[in-house]
C-alpha positions as CSV (number, residue, x, y, z in Angstrom):
1,X,-27.7,-3.8,1.6
2,X,-24.1,-4.7,3.3
3,X,-23.1,-1.4,4.5
4,X,-26.1,-1.3,6.7
5,X,-25.7,-5.2,7.6
6,X,-22.1,-4.3,8.7
7,X,-22.5,-1.5,10.9
8,X,-26.1,-2.7,12.0
9,X,-27.7,0.8,11.0
10,X,-30.5,1.2,8.2
11,X,-30.8,4.9,8.6
12,X,-28.4,7.6,7.6
13,X,-29.0,11.6,8.2
14,X,-28.2,12.0,4.6
15,X,-26.9,10.2,1.2
16,X,-23.4,12.1,1.7
17,X,-23.0,10.8,5.2
18,X,-24.2,7.0,4.0
19,X,-21.7,7.5,1.3
20,X,-18.8,8.5,3.4
21,X,-19.3,5.7,6.1
22,X,-19.6,3.3,3.0
23,X,-16.2,4.7,1.6
24,X,-14.7,4.1,5.1
25,X,-15.9,0.6,5.2
26,X,-15.1,-0.3,2.0
27,X,-11.3,1.5,3.2
28,X,-11.2,-0.6,6.3
29,X,-12.1,-4.1,4.4
30,X,-9.6,-3.4,1.8
31,X,-6.9,-2.3,4.7
32,X,-7.7,-5.6,6.4
33,X,-7.2,-7.6,3.5
34,X,-3.6,-6.3,3.0
35,X,-2.6,-6.6,6.4
36,X,-3.7,-10.4,5.9
37,X,-1.3,-10.5,2.4
38,X,1.5,-8.5,4.5
39,X,1.5,-10.8,7.6
40,X,3.8,-13.4,6.4
41,X,6.1,-11.2,5.3
42,X,6.4,-9.1,8.5
43,X,5.5,-5.6,7.4
44,X,2.8,-3.3,7.5
45,X,0.8,-1.7,4.8
46,X,3.0,1.7,5.7
47,X,6.0,-0.5,5.2
48,X,5.3,-2.4,2.0
49,X,4.3,1.8,0.8
50,X,7.8,2.8,1.5
51,X,9.2,-0.5,-0.4
52,X,7.3,0.3,-3.1
53,X,8.3,4.0,-3.3
54,X,12.1,2.8,-2.5
55,X,11.7,0.1,-5.6
56,X,10.2,3.0,-7.8
57,X,13.8,5.0,-7.6
58,X,15.3,1.7,-9.5
59,X,18.4,2.3,-7.3
60,X,18.6,6.1,-7.1
61,X,18.4,7.2,-3.3
62,X,15.7,9.4,-1.8
63,X,15.4,11.2,0.9
64,X,12.8,10.7,3.9
65,X,11.2,14.0,3.4
66,X,10.6,12.8,-0.6
67,X,9.2,9.1,0.7
68,X,7.1,11.2,3.5
69,X,5.5,13.7,0.5
70,X,4.9,10.0,-1.8
71,X,3.3,8.0,1.1
72,X,-0.3,7.3,0.7
73,X,-0.9,7.3,4.3
74,X,-0.1,11.3,5.1
75,X,-0.4,10.6,9.0
76,X,2.5,7.8,8.7
77,X,5.9,8.6,10.9
78,X,8.1,8.1,8.0
79,X,10.9,8.3,10.3
80,X,10.1,5.6,12.8
81,X,8.7,3.4,9.5
82,X,12.0,3.7,8.0
83,X,14.0,2.6,11.1
84,X,11.7,-0.5,11.7
85,X,12.5,-1.2,8.1
86,X,16.4,-0.6,8.7
87,X,16.6,-2.6,11.9
88,X,14.7,-5.6,9.8
89,X,17.6,-5.2,7.3
90,X,15.3,-4.2,4.2
91,X,16.7,-1.1,3.4
92,X,19.9,1.5,4.2
93,X,20.0,4.8,5.5
94,X,23.0,7.0,5.1
95,X,24.0,10.5,5.0
96,X,23.6,12.5,1.9
97,X,27.2,13.6,0.8
98,X,25.9,16.7,-0.5
99,X,23.8,17.6,2.6
100,X,25.2,15.9,6.1
101,X,21.9,17.0,7.6
102,X,19.9,14.9,5.1
103,X,19.2,11.1,5.1
104,X,18.9,8.9,2.1
105,X,17.3,5.8,2.0
106,X,18.0,2.9,-0.5
107,X,16.2,-0.5,-0.4
108,X,18.4,-3.5,0.2
109,X,18.4,-6.9,-2.2
110,X,16.6,-8.4,0.7
111,X,13.9,-5.6,0.9
112,X,13.4,-5.6,-2.9
113,X,13.0,-9.3,-2.5
114,X,10.0,-8.9,0.0
115,X,8.5,-5.8,-1.7
116,X,8.4,-8.0,-5.2
117,X,6.7,-10.8,-3.5
118,X,4.2,-9.1,-1.7
119,X,3.4,-7.3,-4.4
120,X,2.6,-10.2,-6.4
121,X,0.3,-11.6,-3.7
122,X,-0.8,-8.6,-3.0
123,X,-1.9,-7.5,-7.1
124,X,-3.6,-11.5,-7.1
125,X,-5.7,-10.6,-3.9
126,X,-6.8,-7.1,-5.3
127,X,-7.4,-8.5,-9.0
128,X,-9.7,-11.3,-6.9
129,X,-11.4,-8.7,-5.2
130,X,-12.1,-6.4,-7.8
131,X,-13.6,-9.2,-10.3
132,X,-17.2,-8.6,-9.2
133,X,-16.2,-4.7,-11.4
134,X,-16.5,-4.4,-15.2
135,X,-13.4,-2.7,-16.7
136,X,-16.3,-0.1,-17.2
137,X,-17.3,0.0,-13.4
138,X,-13.2,0.4,-12.7
139,X,-13.3,3.4,-15.1
140,X,-16.3,5.0,-13.6
141,X,-15.0,4.2,-10.0
142,X,-11.6,5.7,-10.8
143,X,-13.0,8.6,-12.1
144,X,-15.3,9.6,-9.1
145,X,-12.5,8.8,-7.0
146,X,-10.7,11.2,-8.5
147,X,-13.1,14.1,-8.3
148,X,-13.3,13.6,-4.4
149,X,-9.7,13.8,-4.2
150,X,-9.7,16.9,-6.4
151,X,-10.3,19.2,-3.5
152,X,-6.9,17.5,-1.6
């Protein structure tokens, strides 16, 4: 099997452990593919996630804490990532007029250009990768993943 070959282990103490390791292995593989797609854009997967969140705001500013709440990787240092994107000219960070302690974030035109182009390439890569699954498989996989995420 693929997992056993990848980690050079044939026996697992339980089916649950094998499943967990398979999820980790799949995540790592997809993460690696994402890094490859994003490398030419000089952004990380976490930075891409922030740019996607900003794009979804359709021109409305969003606070750093709201971005953090919406991040896929909850362990990300959002403030540091935002500062890196700001230094690359991909977003603006400004003081909120109603609450000077709060920072608001907006994408720049270049940030929107990058996220749109990177999204097209990422979607093409994902479609190619997931072609081995039928629409029915994808539906079942999503149902299973939703079950796993219910306890979060």
